[in-house]
MDAnalysis code that builds the backbone (N, CA, C; Angstrom):
import MDAnalysis as mda
import numpy as np

u = mda.Universe.empty(525, n_residues=175, atom_resindex=np.repeat(np.arange(175), 3), trajectory=True)
u.add_TopologyAttr("name", ["N", "CA", "C"] * 175)
u.add_TopologyAttr("resid", np.arange(1, 176))
u.add_TopologyAttr("resname", ["MET", "LYS", "SER", "ARG", "TYR", "VAL", "VAL", "ASP", "THR", "ASN", "VAL", "LEU", "ILE", "ALA", "ALA", "SER", "ALA", "ALA", "ASP", "ALA", "ASP", "SER", "THR", "VAL", "ALA", "HIS", "ASP", "ALA", "THR", "PRO", "ASP", "ASP", "PRO", "GLU", "LEU", "ARG", "MET", "GLN", "VAL", "ARG", "GLU", "TRP", "LEU", "VAL", "THR", "PHE", "LYS", "SER", "SER", "PRO", "SER", "HIS", "LEU", "VAL", "LEU", "ASP", "PHE", "GLN", "LYS", "ALA", "ILE", "GLU", "ASP", "GLU", "TYR", "ALA", "LYS", "LYS", "LEU", "GLY", "PHE", "ASN", "ASP", "TYR", "GLY", "ARG", "GLU", "ILE", "LEU", "GLN", "HIS", "LYS", "TYR", "ASP", "THR", "CYS", "ALA", "VAL", "ASP", "LEU", "VAL", "ASP", "ILE", "LEU", "PHE", "ASP", "ASP", "ASP", "GLY", "HIS", "ALA", "TYR", "LEU", "ASP", "GLU", "SER", "LEU", "ALA", "ARG", "LEU", "VAL", "HIS", "ASP", "ARG", "SER", "ASP", "ARG", "LYS", "LEU", "VAL", "ALA", "ALA", "ALA", "LEU", "VAL", "ALA", "ILE", "ASP", "GLU", "TYR", "GLY", "VAL", "CYS", "LEU", "ILE", "ALA", "ASN", "ALA", "GLY", "ASP", "THR", "ASP", "TRP", "TYR", "ASP", "TRP", "GLU", "THR", "GLY", "LEU", "ARG", "GLY", "ILE", "GLY", "VAL", "GLU", "VAL", "GLU", "GLN", "ILE", "ILE", "PRO", "GLU", "TRP", "SER", "ARG", "GLN", "LYS", "TRP", "LEU", "GLU", "LYS", "SER", "SER", "ARG"])
u.atoms.positions = np.array([
    [-0.994, -10.451, -11.688],
    [-0.129, -9.460, -11.082],
    [0.221, -8.420, -12.149],
    [0.060, -7.157, -11.792],
    [0.363, -6.047, -12.709],
    [1.849, -5.713, -12.653],
    [2.274, -4.799, -13.503],
    [3.709, -4.505, -13.603],
    [4.237, -3.583, -12.510],
    [3.360, -2.778, -11.882],
    [3.806, -1.845, -10.840],
    [2.759, -1.708, -9.752],
    [3.273, -1.596, -8.518],
    [2.405, -1.411, -7.363],
    [2.999, -0.416, -6.383],
    [2.130, 0.431, -5.860],
    [2.408, 1.133, -4.623],
    [1.768, 0.239, -3.568],
    [2.545, -0.191, -2.586],
    [2.040, -1.147, -1.596],
    [1.771, -0.410, -0.286],
    [0.507, -0.421, 0.121],
    [0.138, 0.196, 1.391],
    [0.851, -0.553, 2.515],
    [1.270, 0.179, 3.514],
    [2.004, -0.390, 4.645],
    [1.231, -1.516, 5.313],
    [-0.101, -1.438, 5.307],
    [-0.891, -2.485, 5.966],
    [-0.669, -3.855, 5.333],
    [-0.317, -3.894, 4.054],
    [-0.022, -5.164, 3.381],
    [1.239, -5.778, 3.984],
    [2.264, -4.970, 4.134],
    [3.532, -5.458, 4.676],
    [3.385, -5.874, 6.137],
    [2.580, -5.132, 6.885],
    [2.352, -5.470, 8.291],
    [1.592, -6.788, 8.409],
    [0.498, -6.935, 7.667],
    [-0.299, -8.166, 7.744],
    [0.512, -9.381, 7.312],
    [1.286, -9.242, 6.242],
    [2.107, -10.364, 5.774],
    [3.197, -10.697, 6.779],
    [3.787, -9.690, 7.387],
    [4.820, -9.914, 8.408],
    [4.223, -10.574, 9.635],
    [2.995, -10.199, 9.981],
    [2.334, -10.731, 11.178],
    [1.955, -12.198, 11.034],
    [2.078, -12.746, 9.835],
    [1.834, -14.175, 9.656],
    [2.890, -14.993, 10.395],
    [4.051, -14.390, 10.660],
    [5.095, -15.029, 11.470],
    [4.759, -14.840, 12.943],
    [4.755, -15.904, 13.679],
    [4.420, -15.836, 15.104],
    [5.367, -14.931, 15.883],
    [6.621, -14.828, 15.453],
    [7.611, -14.018, 16.164],
    [7.654, -12.564, 15.701],
    [6.776, -12.182, 14.828],
    [6.808, -10.825, 14.285],
    [6.586, -9.790, 15.381],
    [7.325, -8.712, 15.271],
    [7.166, -7.605, 16.216],
    [5.914, -6.795, 15.939],
    [5.293, -6.988, 14.786],
    [4.133, -6.175, 14.405],
    [2.806, -6.920, 14.520],
    [2.836, -8.136, 15.026],
    [1.611, -8.943, 15.073],
    [0.485, -8.235, 15.823],
    [0.808, -7.497, 16.872],
    [-0.229, -6.810, 17.655],
    [-0.860, -5.644, 16.905],
    [-0.200, -5.106, 15.875],
    [-0.711, -3.969, 15.106],
    [-1.400, -4.374, 13.805],
    [-1.358, -5.640, 13.471],
    [-1.803, -6.066, 12.145],
    [-3.310, -6.192, 12.042],
    [-3.790, -5.856, 10.872],
    [-5.171, -6.064, 10.484],
    [-5.121, -6.824, 9.174],
    [-5.824, -7.926, 9.084],
    [-6.806, -8.515, 9.985],
    [-6.157, -9.341, 11.102],
    [-6.983, -9.732, 12.073],
    [-6.525, -10.566, 13.185],
    [-6.403, -12.037, 12.800],
    [-7.236, -12.462, 11.877],
    [-7.323, -13.873, 11.489],
    [-6.013, -14.342, 10.829],
    [-5.356, -15.362, 11.398],
    [-4.100, -15.859, 10.831],
    [-4.225, -16.361, 9.391],
    [-5.376, -16.938, 9.043],
    [-5.558, -17.414, 7.667],
    [-5.586, -16.253, 6.677],
    [-6.230, -15.160, 7.059],
    [-6.258, -13.985, 6.185],
    [-4.876, -13.364, 6.076],
    [-4.142, -13.346, 7.181],
    [-2.762, -12.840, 7.137],
    [-1.919, -13.680, 6.179],
    [-2.163, -14.984, 6.174],
    [-1.431, -15.856, 5.243],
    [-1.802, -15.568, 3.794],
    [-3.061, -15.224, 3.538],
    [-3.458, -14.845, 2.175],
    [-2.691, -13.600, 1.731],
    [-2.563, -12.645, 2.632],
    [-1.817, -11.435, 2.305],
    [-0.352, -11.792, 2.071],
    [0.179, -12.643, 2.917],
    [1.575, -13.061, 2.762],
    [1.773, -13.773, 1.423],
    [0.832, -14.630, 1.051],
    [0.944, -15.332, -0.233],
    [0.941, -14.352, -1.397],
    [0.124, -13.299, -1.307],
    [0.139, -12.269, -2.347],
    [1.529, -11.635, -2.405],
    [2.093, -11.351, -1.241],
    [3.405, -10.708, -1.182],
    [4.512, -11.647, -1.675],
    [4.393, -12.936, -1.400],
    [5.352, -13.920, -1.925],
    [5.304, -13.900, -3.450],
    [4.100, -13.888, -4.007],
    [3.945, -13.823, -5.465],
    [4.522, -12.529, -6.013],
    [4.242, -11.414, -5.329],
    [4.784, -10.116, -5.737],
    [6.312, -10.146, -5.720],
    [6.890, -10.718, -4.682],
    [8.347, -10.777, -4.552],
    [8.965, -11.511, -5.732],
    [8.404, -12.653, -6.096],
    [8.992, -13.476, -7.154],
    [8.609, -13.013, -8.559],
    [7.683, -12.078, -8.648],
    [7.238, -11.591, -9.957],
    [8.177, -10.497, -10.466],
    [8.057, -10.164, -11.742],
    [8.826, -9.032, -12.262],
    [8.186, -7.673, -11.933],
    [7.099, -7.697, -11.185],
    [6.420, -6.448, -10.822],
    [7.349, -5.537, -10.037],
    [7.221, -4.248, -10.310],
    [8.035, -3.247, -9.621],
    [7.276, -2.654, -8.443],
    [8.024, -2.282, -7.425],
    [7.518, -1.550, -6.277],
    [7.755, -0.075, -6.550],
    [6.723, 0.728, -6.402],
    [6.843, 2.172, -6.623],
    [7.004, 2.858, -5.276],
    [8.067, 3.640, -5.170],
    [8.358, 4.437, -3.984],
    [8.653, 5.862, -4.419],
    [8.669, 6.772, -3.465],
    [8.957, 8.160, -3.795],
    [10.424, 8.489, -3.509],
    [11.004, 9.391, -4.323],
    [12.388, 9.841, -4.135],
    [12.605, 10.422, -2.739],
    [11.575, 11.021, -2.193],
    [11.684, 11.693, -0.903],
    [11.712, 10.711, 0.271],
    [11.450, 9.434, -0.008],
    [11.481, 8.339, 0.969],
    [10.360, 8.383, 2.006],
    [9.278, 9.083, 1.729],
    [8.161, 9.139, 2.678],
    [7.493, 7.771, 2.833],
    [7.312, 7.061, 1.746],
    [6.691, 5.735, 1.819],
    [7.635, 4.774, 2.545],
    [8.884, 4.778, 2.157],
    [9.853, 3.887, 2.790],
    [10.027, 4.223, 4.276],
    [9.995, 5.492, 4.630],
    [10.088, 5.881, 6.040],
    [8.901, 5.340, 6.842],
    [7.720, 5.364, 6.233],
    [6.549, 4.797, 6.919],
    [6.736, 3.299, 7.129],
    [7.235, 2.601, 6.104],
    [7.521, 1.178, 6.257],
    [8.474, 0.957, 7.438],
    [9.535, 1.756, 7.495],
    [10.554, 1.591, 8.536],
    [9.983, 1.837, 9.931],
    [9.059, 2.791, 10.049],
    [8.441, 3.081, 11.346],
    [7.539, 1.951, 11.817],
    [6.895, 1.280, 10.878],
    [5.883, 0.281, 11.226],
    [6.405, -1.154, 11.276],
    [7.562, -1.400, 10.669],
    [8.078, -2.769, 10.573],
    [9.401, -2.910, 11.299],
    [9.602, -4.074, 11.894],
    [10.884, -4.381, 12.496],
    [11.883, -4.776, 11.420],
    [13.143, -4.732, 11.779],
    [14.218, -5.016, 10.825],
    [14.068, -6.386, 10.179],
    [13.645, -7.385, 10.942],
    [13.549, -8.755, 10.427],
    [12.160, -9.135, 9.923],
    [11.239, -8.199, 9.856],
    [9.894, -8.512, 9.375],
    [9.907, -8.802, 7.878],
    [9.015, -9.690, 7.472],
    [8.956, -10.126, 6.075],
    [8.746, -8.955, 5.110],
    [7.954, -7.987, 5.522],
    [7.726, -6.823, 4.664],
    [9.005, -6.096, 4.307],
    [9.929, -6.000, 5.243],
    [11.225, -5.366, 4.981],
    [12.048, -6.203, 4.001],
    [11.902, -7.530, 4.096],
    [12.605, -8.425, 3.169],
    [12.143, -8.172, 1.732],
    [10.856, -7.945, 1.570],
    [10.318, -7.671, 0.236],
    [10.927, -6.390, -0.322],
    [10.956, -5.350, 0.499],
    [11.539, -4.081, 0.085],
    [12.988, -4.283, -0.361],
    [13.775, -4.972, 0.456],
    [15.186, -5.191, 0.118],
    [15.329, -6.006, -1.160],
    [14.488, -7.034, -1.307],
    [14.552, -7.869, -2.510],
    [14.254, -7.050, -3.769],
    [13.252, -6.196, -3.692],
    [12.925, -5.378, -4.868],
    [14.072, -4.425, -5.203],
    [14.722, -3.874, -4.187],
    [15.913, -3.053, -4.450],
    [17.027, -3.900, -5.068],
    [17.272, -5.070, -4.483],
    [18.364, -5.931, -4.949],
    [18.175, -6.393, -6.383],
    [16.946, -6.506, -6.820],
    [16.658, -6.988, -8.177],
    [16.317, -5.842, -9.140],
    [16.621, -4.629, -8.722],
    [16.358, -3.434, -9.546],
    [14.894, -3.345, -9.961],
    [14.013, -3.692, -9.043],
    [12.575, -3.678, -9.313],
    [11.880, -2.622, -8.455],
    [12.544, -1.491, -8.259],
    [11.958, -0.349, -7.565],
    [11.951, 0.818, -8.540],
    [10.794, 1.424, -8.697],
    [10.686, 2.646, -9.497],
    [10.469, 3.801, -8.531],
    [11.367, 4.774, -8.569],
    [11.255, 5.948, -7.713],
    [10.589, 7.064, -8.496],
    [9.598, 7.685, -7.885],
    [8.874, 8.787, -8.515],
    [8.985, 10.020, -7.630],
    [8.886, 11.155, -8.249],
    [9.004, 12.431, -7.542],
    [7.614, 12.978, -7.266],
    [7.285, 13.125, -5.980],
    [5.998, 13.703, -5.617],
    [6.227, 14.969, -4.805],
    [5.240, 15.821, -4.813],
    [5.318, 17.086, -4.078],
    [4.698, 16.932, -2.706],
    [5.248, 17.679, -1.744],
    [4.732, 17.669, -0.380],
    [4.352, 19.079, 0.031],
    [3.316, 19.187, 0.870],
    [2.906, 20.497, 1.362],
    [3.766, 20.889, 2.567],
    [3.495, 22.037, 3.129],
    [4.286, 22.541, 4.256],
    [4.158, 21.676, 5.507],
    [3.110, 20.860, 5.579],
    [2.914, 19.977, 6.730],
    [3.535, 18.593, 6.523],
    [4.171, 18.389, 5.377],
    [4.824, 17.112, 5.104],
    [3.928, 16.051, 4.501],
    [2.738, 16.456, 4.044],
    [1.823, 15.520, 3.396],
    [1.912, 15.690, 1.889],
    [1.739, 14.589, 1.179],
    [1.807, 14.649, -0.279],
    [0.740, 15.594, -0.814],
    [1.127, 16.357, -1.799],
    [0.216, 17.318, -2.414],
    [-0.687, 16.599, -3.413],
    [-1.971, 16.846, -3.290],
    [-2.962, 16.419, -4.273],
    [-3.791, 17.648, -4.602],
    [-4.339, 17.707, -5.809],
    [-5.187, 18.862, -6.116],
    [-6.361, 18.889, -5.142],
    [-7.018, 20.032, -5.058],
    [-8.023, 20.268, -4.015],
    [-9.135, 19.219, -3.971],
    [-9.690, 18.873, -5.119],
    [-10.800, 17.906, -5.118],
    [-10.316, 16.512, -4.692],
    [-9.128, 16.143, -5.106],
    [-8.587, 14.846, -4.731],
    [-8.189, 14.831, -3.248],
    [-7.690, 15.947, -2.743],
    [-7.349, 16.055, -1.322],
    [-8.604, 15.935, -0.454],
    [-9.724, 16.467, -0.927],
    [-10.986, 16.316, -0.183],
    [-11.430, 14.860, -0.181],
    [-11.215, 14.175, -1.291],
    [-11.610, 12.774, -1.399],
    [-10.746, 11.894, -0.478],
    [-9.440, 12.017, -0.586],
    [-8.506, 11.197, 0.181],
    [-8.209, 11.937, 1.479],
    [-9.106, 11.788, 2.433],
    [-9.023, 12.555, 3.674],
    [-7.923, 12.075, 4.603],
    [-7.455, 10.837, 4.439],
    [-6.359, 10.331, 5.265],
    [-5.052, 10.862, 4.676],
    [-4.481, 11.828, 5.345],
    [-3.295, 12.507, 4.808],
    [-2.110, 11.581, 4.629],
    [-2.008, 10.545, 5.457],
    [-0.872, 9.632, 5.302],
    [-1.012, 8.766, 4.043],
    [-2.230, 8.582, 3.553],
    [-2.435, 7.809, 2.327],
    [-2.276, 8.653, 1.062],
    [-2.228, 9.946, 1.203],
    [-2.094, 10.814, 0.031],
    [-0.798, 10.557, -0.728],
    [0.270, 10.214, -0.003],
    [1.542, 9.945, -0.678],
    [1.431, 8.714, -1.583],
    [0.601, 7.749, -1.183],
    [0.413, 6.551, -2.001],
    [-0.330, 6.891, -3.292],
    [-1.354, 7.720, -3.159],
    [-2.113, 8.150, -4.337],
    [-1.225, 8.988, -5.252],
    [-0.474, 9.927, -4.667],
    [0.404, 10.783, -5.467],
    [1.444, 9.947, -6.206],
    [2.032, 8.965, -5.517],
    [3.028, 8.101, -6.155],
    [2.405, 7.288, -7.288],
    [1.208, 6.777, -7.062],
    [0.528, 6.008, -8.116],
    [0.239, 6.887, -9.331],
    [-0.220, 8.113, -9.090],
    [-0.515, 9.017, -10.217],
    [0.732, 9.315, -11.046],
    [1.840, 9.576, -10.386],
    [3.086, 9.857, -11.113],
    [3.535, 8.597, -11.865],
    [3.454, 7.439, -11.215],
    [3.861, 6.195, -11.872],
    [2.986, 5.904, -13.093],
    [1.703, 6.156, -12.979],
    [0.805, 5.961, -14.128],
    [1.206, 6.897, -15.255],
    [1.494, 8.135, -14.905],
    [1.912, 9.115, -15.910],
    [3.231, 8.710, -16.573],
    [4.175, 8.214, -15.776],
    [5.501, 7.885, -16.307],
    [5.591, 6.505, -16.944],
    [4.842, 5.529, -16.417],
    [4.987, 4.150, -16.877],
    [3.726, 3.553, -17.486],
    [2.582, 4.189, -17.254],
    [1.338, 3.709, -17.831],
    [0.502, 2.821, -16.937],
    [1.126, 2.086, -16.033],
    [0.378, 1.173, -15.175],
    [0.929, 1.252, -13.753],
    [0.030, 1.332, -12.790],
    [0.400, 1.243, -11.380],
    [-0.874, 1.084, -10.571],
    [-0.912, 0.089, -9.722],
    [-2.035, -0.116, -8.818],
    [-1.572, 0.117, -7.385],
    [-2.525, 0.379, -6.524],
    [-2.250, 0.454, -5.102],
    [-2.723, -0.859, -4.501],
    [-1.827, -1.553, -3.798],
    [-2.187, -2.810, -3.142],
    [-2.613, -2.513, -1.706],
    [-3.758, -3.057, -1.310],
    [-4.309, -2.839, 0.030],
    [-4.798, -4.160, 0.609],
    [-4.637, -4.267, 1.939],
    [-5.172, -5.447, 2.625],
    [-6.162, -5.051, 3.711],
    [-5.786, -4.153, 4.615],
    [-6.592, -3.945, 5.800],
    [-7.205, -2.579, 6.002],
    [-7.025, -1.662, 5.084],
    [-7.533, -0.299, 5.251],
    [-8.834, -0.135, 4.469],
    [-9.929, 0.081, 5.175],
    [-11.236, 0.180, 4.514],
    [-11.466, 1.525, 3.840],
    [-10.681, 2.545, 4.169],
    [-10.862, 3.856, 3.541],
    [-10.765, 3.800, 2.017],
    [-9.972, 2.872, 1.515],
    [-9.815, 2.796, 0.059],
    [-11.156, 2.558, -0.638],
    [-12.098, 1.898, 0.020],
    [-13.427, 1.717, -0.573],
    [-14.181, 3.046, -0.634],
    [-13.978, 3.920, 0.358],
    [-14.610, 5.238, 0.340],
    [-14.166, 6.035, -0.887],
    [-12.949, 5.829, -1.287],
    [-12.343, 6.632, -2.360],
    [-12.352, 5.930, -3.710],
    [-12.812, 4.697, -3.742],
    [-12.704, 3.834, -4.920],
    [-13.236, 4.469, -6.209],
    [-14.444, 4.975, -6.174],
    [-15.050, 5.535, -7.387],
    [-14.290, 6.760, -7.861],
    [-13.964, 7.660, -6.936],
    [-13.226, 8.863, -7.298],
    [-11.843, 8.554, -7.847],
    [-11.165, 7.605, -7.230],
    [-9.831, 7.230, -7.709],
    [-9.909, 6.561, -9.079],
    [-10.876, 5.697, -9.243],
    [-11.035, 5.028, -10.534],
    [-11.301, 6.064, -11.639],
    [-12.021, 7.124, -11.280],
    [-12.319, 8.184, -12.246],
    [-11.080, 8.914, -12.750],
    [-9.993, 8.875, -12.000],
    [-8.743, 9.509, -12.459],
    [-7.700, 8.469, -12.856],
    [-8.128, 7.206, -12.957],
    [-7.241, 6.159, -13.458],
    [-6.466, 5.386, -12.411],
    [-6.781, 5.578, -11.132],
    [-6.072, 4.861, -10.071],
    [-6.931, 3.691, -9.598],
    [-6.376, 2.497, -9.695],
    [-7.069, 1.287, -9.242],
    [-6.430, 0.789, -7.957],
    [-7.271, 0.273, -7.069],
    [-6.797, -0.332, -5.832],
    [-7.042, -1.828, -5.925],
    [-5.979, -2.597, -5.753],
    [-6.124, -4.055, -5.729],
    [-6.330, -4.474, -4.282],
    [-7.523, -4.949, -4.005],
    [-7.855, -5.424, -2.661],
    [-7.388, -6.872, -2.558],
    [-6.454, -7.131, -1.673],
    [-5.855, -8.464, -1.582],
    [-6.789, -9.462, -0.923],
    [-7.545, -9.015, 0.062],
    [-8.533, -9.886, 0.728],
    [-9.898, -9.190, 0.665],
    [-10.454, -9.060, -0.537],
    [-11.653, -8.245, -0.727],
    [-12.883, -8.725, 0.044],
    [-13.031, -10.031, 0.230],
    [-14.204, -10.512, 0.958],
    [-14.198, -9.945, 2.376],
    [-13.043, -9.950, 3.013],
    [-12.904, -9.446, 4.384],
    [-12.967, -7.921, 4.420],
    [-12.175, -7.267, 3.573],
    [-12.086, -5.803, 3.649],
    [-13.391, -5.123, 3.239],
    [-14.072, -5.642, 2.230],
    [-15.344, -5.036, 1.834],
    [-16.377, -5.201, 2.947],
    [-16.398, -6.359, 3.601],
    [-17.331, -6.577, 4.716],
    [-17.033, -5.606, 5.854],
    [-15.759, -5.406, 6.177],
    [-15.383, -4.454, 7.234],
    [-15.802, -3.042, 6.853],
    [-15.660, -2.696, 5.593],
    [-16.065, -1.371, 5.114],
    [-17.579, -1.203, 5.225],
    [-18.328, -2.243, 4.836],
    [-19.792, -2.166, 4.949],
    [-20.224, -2.011, 6.399],
    [-19.581, -2.753, 7.298],
    [-19.901, -2.621, 8.726],
    [-19.609, -1.208, 9.224],
    [-18.464, -0.677, 8.822],
    [-18.063, 0.678, 9.225],
    [-19.034, 1.727, 8.639],
    [-19.421, 1.517, 7.406],
    [-20.310, 2.469, 6.723],
    [-21.727, 2.502, 7.314],
    [-22.156, 1.373, 7.875],
    [-23.513, 1.298, 8.401],
    [-23.640, 1.916, 9.802],
    [-22.530, 2.287, 10.414],
    [-22.586, 2.888, 11.753],
    [-22.970, 4.340, 11.699],
])
């Protein structure tokens, strides 16, 4: 486990969906309960570790979490725990007129999913300010599309269930 992570919302959703009563179970990727438990186990380890959660001062990442998770979902518990233990690093990122995080032109072309740009922007600022920050991902295959380009600027993505996510990406890429 590294010292800082920007956690993609899909991680919190998948880990929360491991609970049968979760309000987000129908939206979670992957569908397989065992894989959801693997994601949850990663999040349990993250919760108990000294690793920091990186969020933006503007609350765009936290707002996305709030939109996608119910009040009692496990992902929200992780967020609260990191706040309670002073393990949240807030970074200042810029937003464009449409409310999407600003990335330079070449990086904006690479990261075509505008909602994920805030995660990349937060990771870049955290790397600049603290030296280390990874993006944690479970169910979004787009991160594989951007992997080489992101690695070239120092941003690493930790794939929590790489056997599953890489296979899904390969299937998607072959279409």
